[in-house]
C-alpha positions in Angstrom: 0.2 -0.4 0.0 1.7 3.4 -1.2 2.1 6.1 1.8 -0.4 8.3 0.5 -3.4 6.2 0.5 -2.3 4.8 4.2 -2.4 8.1 5.1 -6.2 9.0 3.0 -7.7 5.7 4.7 -6.3 6.5 8.7 -7.6 10.0 8.0 -11.3 8.3 6.7 -10.6 10.7 3.2 -10.3 8.3 1.1 -14.3 7.1 0.9 -14.6 10.7 -0.5 -11.7 10.8 -2.7 -13.5 8.1 -4.4 -16.8 9.4 -4.6 -15.3 12.5 -6.2 -13.6 9.9 -8.8 -16.6 8.4 -9.4 -18.7 11.5 -10.0 -16.0 12.7 -12.2 -16.2 9.6 -14.5 -19.6 10.1 -14.8 -19.8 13.9 -15.2 -22.1 14.6 -12.4 -19.6 17.3 -10.5 -21.8 19.9 -11.1 -23.0 21.9 -8.0 -20.2 19.9 -6.1 -19.4 21.8 -2.8 -15.2 20.7 -2.7 -14.7 24.4 -0.9 -16.0 22.2 2.7 -14.1 18.7 1.7 -10.8 21.2 1.2 -11.5 22.6 4.7 -12.3 19.9 7.0 -10.4 19.4 9.4 -9.5 15.2 8.2 -8.3 16.7 4.9 -6.0 19.4 6.4 -4.4 17.1 9.1 -4.3 14.9 6.2 -2.3 16.9 4.0 0.0 17.8 7.2 0.9 14.0 7.6 1.4 13.9 4.1 4.0 17.1 3.8 5.2 15.7 6.7 6.3 12.6 5.5 7.8 14.8 1.7 11.8 15.4 2.0 10.8 18.5 0.4 9.9 20.1 3.7 12.6 20.2 5.1 13.7 23.1 2.9 12.7 26.6 4.2 10.7 29.4 2.4 10.8 33.1 2.7 9.6 32.6 6.3 12.4 30.2 7.4 10.0 27.6 8.5 10.6 23.9 7.8 8.2 21.4 9.2 10.3 20.8 12.2 8.9 24.6 13.3 5.5 24.2 11.7 4.3 22.1 14.6 0.5 21.4 15.4 0.7 21.8 19.4 -3.4 22.2 19.4 -5.3 20.5 17.0 -8.1 22.8 16.9 -6.5 26.1 16.8 -4.3 24.8 13.8 -7.6 23.8 12.1 -8.6 27.2 12.7 -5.9 29.3 11.6 -5.7 27.9 8.2 -9.6 28.5 7.6 -9.0 32.0 8.4 -5.9 32.1 6.4 -8.3 30.8 3.4 -11.3 33.5 4.0 -8.9 36.2 2.6 -6.4 34.6 1.0 -3.5 36.5 0.3 0.0 33.9 -0.4 2.7 34.5 0.8 5.7 35.5 -0.7 7.7 32.7 -3.2 11.6 31.8 -2.4 13.2 31.4 -5.6 15.9 29.0 -6.4 18.0 28.2 -9.5 19.5 24.5 -9.7 21.4 23.7 -12.4 20.2 20.5 -15.6 22.2 18.7 -16.7 22.8 20.8 -20.0 24.5 23.5 -18.3 21.5 25.9 -18.0 19.6 26.6 -14.9 16.2 25.9 -13.6 14.1 27.7 -11.7 12.3 26.6 -8.9 9.8 28.5 -6.3 9.4 27.5 -3.0 6.4 28.7 -1.0 5.7 28.5 2.6 5.0 26.1 4.8 1.8 27.5 5.4 0.9 28.0 1.6 3.1 24.1 1.2 -0.1 22.6 3.5 -3.1 24.9 1.4 -1.5 23.2 -2.2 -1.6 20.2 -0.5 -5.1 20.4 1.0 -6.7 21.4 -2.7 -4.2 19.0 -4.5 -5.6 16.2 -2.3 -9.7 16.6 -3.8 -8.7 18.3 -6.8 -7.0 15.2 -7.5 -9.2 12.7 -8.2 -11.6 14.4 -10.2 -8.8 15.4 -12.6 -7.2 11.5 -12.5 -10.9 10.1 -13.4 -10.7 13.0 -17.0 -6.8 12.5 -17.6 -5.6 10.6 -20.8 -5.0 7.0 -19.8 -0.6 7.4 -21.2 -0.2 10.4 -19.7 2.4 9.3 -16.8 4.0 12.4 -15.5 3.4 13.4 -11.8 0.4 11.1 -11.6 -0.2 9.1 -8.8 1.5 4.7 -9.2 3.0 5.8 -12.4 6.5 6.3 -13.7 9.6 5.6 -16.2 8.4 1.8 -15.8 4.8 2.3 -16.9 6.5 4.8 -19.7 8.8 2.1 -21.4 6.2 -0.5 -20.4 3.8 1.1 -22.9 6.8 1.9 -25.8 7.9 -1.7 -25.9 4.4 -3.2 -26.1 3.8 -0.3 -29.1 7.2 -1.9 -30.5 6.4 -5.9 -30.4 2.5 -5.9 -30.4 1.9 -2.5 -33.0 4.8 -3.4 -35.0 6.2 0.8 -34.6 9.2 1.9 -34.6 9.6 5.3 -35.4 9.9 8.0 -32.2 9.0 11.7 -32.3 10.5 13.4 -29.3 8.8 16.9 -28.5 9.3 18.9 -25.5 7.9 22.3 -25.0 10.2 24.6 -24.1 9.9 26.9 -20.9 6.6 25.0 -19.9 6.1 25.9 -16.5 7.2 29.7 -17.1 4.2 29.9 -19.9 1.2 28.9 -18.5 -2.3 31.0 -18.9 -3.8 32.0 -16.0 -6.8 32.7 -17.3 -7.2 29.6 -19.8 -5.9 27.3 -16.7 -8.7 28.2 -14.9 -11.0 28.2 -17.7 -9.4 24.2 -18.5 -10.2 23.8 -14.2 -13.9 24.9 -14.8 -14.0 22.3 -18.1 -12.8 19.1 -16.2 -15.7 19.4 -13.4 -14.1 21.9 -10.8 -16.9 24.3 -10.6 -16.6 25.7 -6.9 -16.0 28.9 -7.9 -14.6 29.8 -4.2 -11.9 27.5 -5.1 -10.8 28.8 -8.5 -10.7 32.0 -7.0 -8.1 30.8 -4.5 -6.0 28.6 -7.3 -5.9 32.0 -9.3 -4.9 34.0 -6.0 -2.5 30.9 -5.7 -0.7 31.4 -9.4 -0.3 35.1 -8.7 1.8 34.3 -5.5 4.8 37.2 -5.5 8.0 35.8 -6.2 10.9 37.0 -4.4 13.4 39.6 -5.9 10.9 39.7 -9.2 7.1 40.5 -8.6 4.1 39.4 -9.2 4.2 36.8 -12.0 1.4 37.4 -15.2 1.7 33.6 -16.0 3.4 30.6 -15.3 2.7 27.9 -12.5 5.8 27.9 -9.9 8.0 24.5 -10.5 8.2 24.0 -6.6 5.1 24.2 -5.6 3.4 21.4 -5.1 0.3 22.2 -6.8 2.1 23.2 -10.0 2.4 19.4 -11.4 -1.7 18.5 -11.3 -2.4 22.2 -12.9 0.4 21.2 -15.6 -1.7 18.1 -16.2 -5.1 19.5 -16.6 -3.1 22.6 -19.0 -1.3 19.5 -21.5 -4.9 17.2 -21.0 -6.2 18.6 -23.7 -3.4 18.1 -25.9 -3.4 14.8 -25.1 -6.6 14.0 -26.1 -6.4 16.1 -29.1 -3.7 13.8 -30.5 -5.1 10.5 -29.1 -8.2 11.5 -31.3 -6.4 11.6 -34.5 -5.9 8.2 -34.3 -6.1 6.2 -31.4 -9.7 7.6 -30.0 -10.9 8.3 -33.5 -14.6 8.1 -33.1 -15.8 6.2 -36.7 -19.4 6.5 -38.0 -19.5 2.3 -37.2 -18.7 0.5 -34.1 -16.1 -2.2 -34.2 -14.3 -3.8 -31.4 -10.3 -2.7 -30.9 -8.6 -5.3 -33.6 -11.2 -4.5 -36.0 -11.6 -0.2 -35.7 -7.4 -0.4 -36.0 -8.2 -2.7 -39.3 -10.2 0.0 -40.3 -8.5 2.9 -39.9 -5.3 1.3 -41.4 -7.7 1.6 -44.8 -7.9 5.4 -44.6 -5.0 8.2 -45.4 -5.0 8.4 -41.7 -1.4 8.7 -39.9 -1.0 5.7 -37.3 0.4 7.5 -34.0 0.3 7.3 -30.2 1.7 9.7 -27.7 3.0 8.5 -24.4 3.8 11.4 -22.5 5.6 12.0 -19.2 
């Protein structure tokens, strides 16, 4: 059992996450009070447990606080402080660091404060099941229980079973730094996240001031707990658009999987599959 699943079951949140996933799968997320789930006592305590287990919790933000200093002495008071912070939420300044890349360049990371990391984790836990139900099945980056091993298995299947032998390697230059905030919020709404309070707070998160730089007008800071999920929301449209050019293309007639492939091969379309990591 994974650590995240064990924690979720301990705090009685797994049933809620499963329900959110099923509702999203069935396009029944309209009217869901997601904000209430996010600020629930169990979800806040689960978020604290999860960030405590994260190795990044030893890295301080602009307030100089690490997980060692960020402790719960009185549970009810701690819960109330977090809920109060969200009522008129103002993200604290993000610490910016640069880490070297293999090509000699540097990758900018944004390190939020412990309080904001906790809040982002609270949001991630509730939003992730909704998104997972809608994500393309061969997208493997930043997703639960998926890794490079799954990517390799999929590639080997396409080579050995589908007899494909050409790979087009694509990388999006400066992706994290150029995400449109307004388009992202619309994509969140489209995927099933329709609680306006939730969307308003995420919008504020995206505009968290970066120390030494100012308020960003675009992009999601690498290093933020919520950023990987947001990036997958942005790219999910791309995944499905490419998949719908061949693998998931809707035809006039219904076919079994193998028969559909034979029918598609009779067209002028090029056989292709997307694998994203």
